[in-house]
C-alpha positions in Angstrom: 86.0 148.7 143.1 88.5 148.3 145.8 86.1 149.7 148.3 83.4 147.3 147.1 85.8 144.3 147.5 86.8 145.5 151.0 83.1 145.8 152.1 82.4 142.3 150.6 85.3 140.8 152.4 84.2 142.5 155.7 80.7 141.1 155.2 81.9 137.6 154.6 84.2 137.7 157.6 81.3 138.9 159.8 79.1 136.1 158.4 81.7 133.4 159.0 82.2 134.8 162.5 78.5 134.5 163.3 78.5 130.9 161.8 81.4 130.0 164.0 79.1 130.5 167.0 76.2 128.5 165.5 76.1 124.9 164.4 73.3 123.4 162.2 73.1 119.7 161.2 70.7 118.2 158.8 70.4 114.4 159.2 68.1 111.6 158.3 67.3 108.0 157.3 65.8 106.7 154.1 64.8 103.0 154.6 62.4 101.0 152.5 61.8 97.2 152.3 59.7 94.5 150.8 57.6 93.1 153.7 55.9 89.7 154.2 53.9 89.3 157.4 51.9 86.2 158.4 49.8 86.3 161.6 47.7 83.7 163.3 45.3 84.8 166.1 44.3 82.8 169.2 41.0 82.0 167.3 42.9 80.4 164.5 42.4 83.2 161.9 45.4 83.6 159.5 46.2 86.9 157.8 49.1 87.4 155.3 50.2 90.7 153.9 52.8 91.6 151.2 53.7 95.2 150.8 56.4 97.8 150.7 57.1 99.4 154.1 59.3 102.2 155.3 61.6 101.7 158.3 62.4 98.0 158.2 65.8 98.5 159.7 65.4 102.0 161.0 62.4 104.4 160.8 62.7 106.8 157.8 63.0 110.3 159.1 64.6 113.7 158.5 65.8 116.1 161.2 67.5 119.3 162.0 69.5 120.0 165.1 72.0 122.6 166.2 73.1 125.0 169.0 74.0 128.6 169.5 76.6 129.8 172.1 74.8 132.4 174.2 77.4 132.8 176.9 80.8 131.3 177.7 80.2 127.6 178.3 76.4 127.9 177.7 74.6 126.9 174.5 71.0 127.1 173.4 70.1 123.8 171.6 67.2 122.7 169.4 66.1 119.6 167.5 63.2 119.0 165.0 62.7 115.4 163.6 59.9 114.1 161.4 59.0 110.6 160.5 58.7 110.1 156.7 56.6 107.6 154.8 58.1 107.5 151.3 56.0 104.5 150.3 52.7 106.5 150.1 51.3 110.0 149.7 51.0 110.6 153.4 54.4 112.3 153.4 55.4 113.5 156.9 53.7 110.9 159.2 54.4 112.6 162.5 56.8 114.6 164.6 59.3 112.4 166.3 61.1 115.2 168.2 60.5 118.9 168.8 63.0 120.2 171.4 64.6 123.3 172.7 67.0 123.4 175.6 70.2 124.6 177.3 73.6 122.8 177.5 76.7 123.4 179.5 79.6 121.4 181.0 77.4 120.8 184.0 74.7 119.1 182.0 71.7 119.8 179.9 67.9 120.4 179.9 65.4 120.0 177.1 61.7 120.8 176.8 59.3 119.3 174.3 58.4 116.0 172.5 61.2 113.5 172.6 62.3 109.8 173.0 61.6 108.2 176.3 64.4 107.0 178.5 63.0 103.4 178.3 63.4 103.4 174.5 66.9 105.0 174.8 68.1 102.3 177.2 66.5 99.3 175.3 67.7 100.5 171.9 71.2 100.9 173.2 71.2 97.4 174.7 69.7 95.7 171.6 72.8 95.1 169.5 70.5 94.6 166.5 70.7 98.3 165.6 67.0 98.7 166.3 65.7 96.4 163.5 61.9 96.8 163.4 61.2 93.3 162.1 59.2 91.1 164.5 61.3 89.0 166.9 62.5 91.3 169.6 59.9 91.4 172.4 61.9 93.6 174.8 60.2 96.8 173.5 56.6 95.6 173.4 55.5 97.5 176.5 57.3 100.8 176.2 56.4 104.0 174.4 58.9 105.4 171.9 58.1 109.1 172.5 55.9 111.4 174.4 54.8 115.0 174.3 55.4 117.7 176.9 58.7 116.2 178.3 61.3 117.8 180.6 64.6 116.0 180.5 67.7 116.7 182.6 71.0 115.0 181.7 74.3 114.9 183.5 77.7 114.9 181.8 79.7 111.6 181.9 81.8 111.2 185.1 84.2 108.3 185.0 81.9 106.4 182.7 78.7 107.1 184.7 75.8 109.3 183.4 72.2 109.8 184.4 69.0 111.2 183.0 65.8 112.3 184.7 62.6 112.8 182.7 59.2 114.3 183.7 56.2 114.1 181.4 53.1 116.2 181.6 50.1 114.2 180.4 46.6 115.6 180.7 47.4 119.2 181.5 43.9 120.4 182.4 42.6 120.4 186.0 38.8 120.8 186.1 36.7 121.8 189.1 32.9 121.8 188.9 30.6 124.6 190.1 30.1 122.6 193.3 33.9 122.8 193.9 34.4 119.1 193.0 37.6 118.1 191.1 36.4 116.1 188.1 39.8 115.9 186.4 43.0 116.2 188.4 45.2 117.0 185.3 47.6 114.1 186.2 46.4 111.4 183.8 49.4 110.0 181.9 51.9 112.1 183.9 55.1 110.2 183.9 58.5 110.2 185.7 61.6 108.3 184.5 65.2 107.7 185.6 68.0 106.4 183.3 71.4 105.3 184.5 74.4 104.4 182.3 77.9 103.0 182.8 80.2 102.6 179.9 83.8 101.6 180.0 85.6 100.5 176.8 83.9 97.4 175.4 81.5 97.1 178.3 78.3 99.0 179.0 75.3 98.5 181.4 72.0 100.4 181.5 69.0 100.7 183.8 65.8 102.7 183.2 62.6 102.8 185.1 59.4 104.8 184.6 55.9 105.2 186.0 52.9 106.5 184.0 49.7 107.5 185.8 46.2 106.5 184.7 47.5 104.9 181.5 45.2 103.3 178.9 47.5 102.2 176.0 47.4 98.4 175.3 50.3 96.0 174.9 50.3 93.5 172.1 52.2 90.4 171.1 52.3 89.2 167.5 51.7 92.5 165.7 48.4 94.1 164.6 46.7 90.7 164.3 48.1 89.5 167.6 46.8 89.4 171.2 46.3 92.3 173.6 48.2 91.5 176.8 47.3 94.7 178.8 43.8 96.1 178.5 44.0 98.5 181.4 41.2 100.4 183.2 41.2 104.2 183.3 42.6 104.2 186.9 45.6 101.9 186.2 49.2 103.1 186.6 51.9 101.4 184.5 55.4 100.6 185.8 58.2 99.8 183.3 61.7 98.7 184.0 64.7 97.8 181.7 68.1 96.5 182.7 70.9 94.9 180.7 74.4 95.1 179.3 76.5 94.7 176.2 80.1 93.6 175.7 82.1 94.0 172.5 84.7 91.2 172.1 85.8 92.7 168.7 84.9 89.5 166.9 81.3 89.8 168.1 79.1 92.0 170.3 76.8 90.2 172.8 73.9 91.7 174.6 71.3 90.9 177.3 68.2 92.9 178.3 65.5 92.2 180.8 62.3 94.2 180.7 59.3 94.2 183.1 55.9 95.8 182.9 53.1 95.8 185.5 49.8 97.6 185.4 46.5 97.7 187.3 45.2 97.0 190.7 45.4 93.7 192.5 42.1 92.5 191.0 43.1 93.4 187.4 46.9 93.3 187.5 48.6 92.5 184.2 52.3 91.8 183.8 54.8 91.3 181.0 58.3 90.1 181.8 60.9 89.4 179.0 64.5 88.3 178.8 66.4 88.8 175.5 69.9 87.7 174.5 71.7 88.1 171.2 75.0 88.4 169.3 76.1 90.7 166.5 79.1 89.5 164.5 81.0 91.3 161.6 82.3 89.2 158.7 84.0 91.6 156.3 81.3 93.8 154.8 78.6 91.6 156.4 77.1 91.8 159.9 75.1 88.9 161.2 72.6 89.2 164.0 70.9 86.4 166.0 68.8 86.9 169.0 66.2 85.1 171.1 63.7 86.1 173.7 61.4 84.5 176.2 58.8 85.9 178.6 55.7 85.4 180.6 52.5 87.5 180.5 49.8 87.6 183.2 46.5 88.3 181.4 43.6 90.0 182.9 41.4 86.9 182.3 43.6 84.3 184.0 45.9 83.6 187.0 47.9 81.3 184.7 50.6 83.1 182.8 51.0 82.9 179.1 54.3 81.7 177.6 56.0 84.1 175.1 58.9 83.3 172.8 60.6 85.2 170.0 63.7 85.0 167.7 65.2 87.3 165.2 67.9 86.7 162.5 69.3 89.4 160.2 72.1 89.8 157.6 73.3 93.3 156.8 75.7 94.1 154.0 77.6 97.4 153.8 77.3 98.9 150.3 79.0 102.1 151.4 79.7 103.7 154.8 76.2 105.3 154.8 74.3 102.6 152.8 73.2 99.1 154.0 71.3 96.3 152.3 69.6 93.9 154.7 67.6 90.8 155.1 65.7 90.2 158.4 63.4 87.5 159.6 61.6 87.3 163.0 59.0 85.3 164.8 56.9 85.9 167.9 54.6 83.4 169.6 52.4 83.3 172.7 50.5 80.3 174.2 47.9 80.0 176.9 45.4 77.3 178.0 42.5 79.6 177.0 43.7 79.9 173.4 42.2 77.7 170.7 45.4 78.2 168.7 48.9 79.5 169.5 49.3 83.1 168.6 52.1 83.4 166.0 53.7 86.1 163.8 56.3 85.5 161.1 57.8 88.5 159.5 60.3 88.7 156.6 61.8 92.0 155.2 64.3 92.6 152.4 65.4 96.2 152.0 68.0 99.0 151.9 68.8 101.9 154.3 70.6 105.1 153.4 71.7 107.5 156.2 72.7 111.1 155.7 
């Protein structure tokens, strides 16, 4: 019996020793809300929907991340994250992140599907905690994530840090029998740079990206709104984001400026926005108020459309990991060619649990 206890103890010590070199974290977000959305198109068509949605405050997801020390000061890292739709039978909606990489005191590198640097910067600048209700127009033109990404990140030096991201779009290069290149394999290739400075209550961020031969549209006013960018197959897109936050303790203020341009001189479309806001705590409550304005150059006119937005939210802390919330947001766009002003009004009442 003593021998068995000794062997068991030795096995447990070996297991704990192995675990000490490996970390595994399971995390996630369960968010569900009642949703009312009213949209009016430029032709005057009104659509109203009432339903239960996931991700009113933060997209519902579950993920796994961890690392393994493979040499002194060098770790192998991984992350898998999946979007969850708990309001229907679709289950796992899509993969949000699928990464493997290396990390050391000199920096890190990851390979796979992941968040774009534009989204990282804009989300960090938006003090609204990434609320998905309509009313924040600073993220209308950016992608959340892309496949086939290579990301290099520096450590923080005196508050400064930087990221470089390369994306591989259409990976196939095709050459005909007559030795003519019919597909160069560069469509939707992307390159991005993100710069951050953070010092106490103050932070500032800048991110820029270029995407080759991009075809995704940009909309204002939700699914029933208006398409701003309807690019051709040869158009490249340029996105920039710049802004800052300052936490006064009694309130946190933010500003973010975003710019998008796409197309050739004859078909150029642009979308420029400026967003400001404040997030203030009141006991267990947090109150958010933000406003945005912008101009959009449409493909059909040299006159720019006027864009406006506002967002208001109240968040109540039920527990350190559980939040109840109410959020309301509007987005509008007006142009001389519209019969009616485009408008979206969005109200959500829900609860988020983080683990």
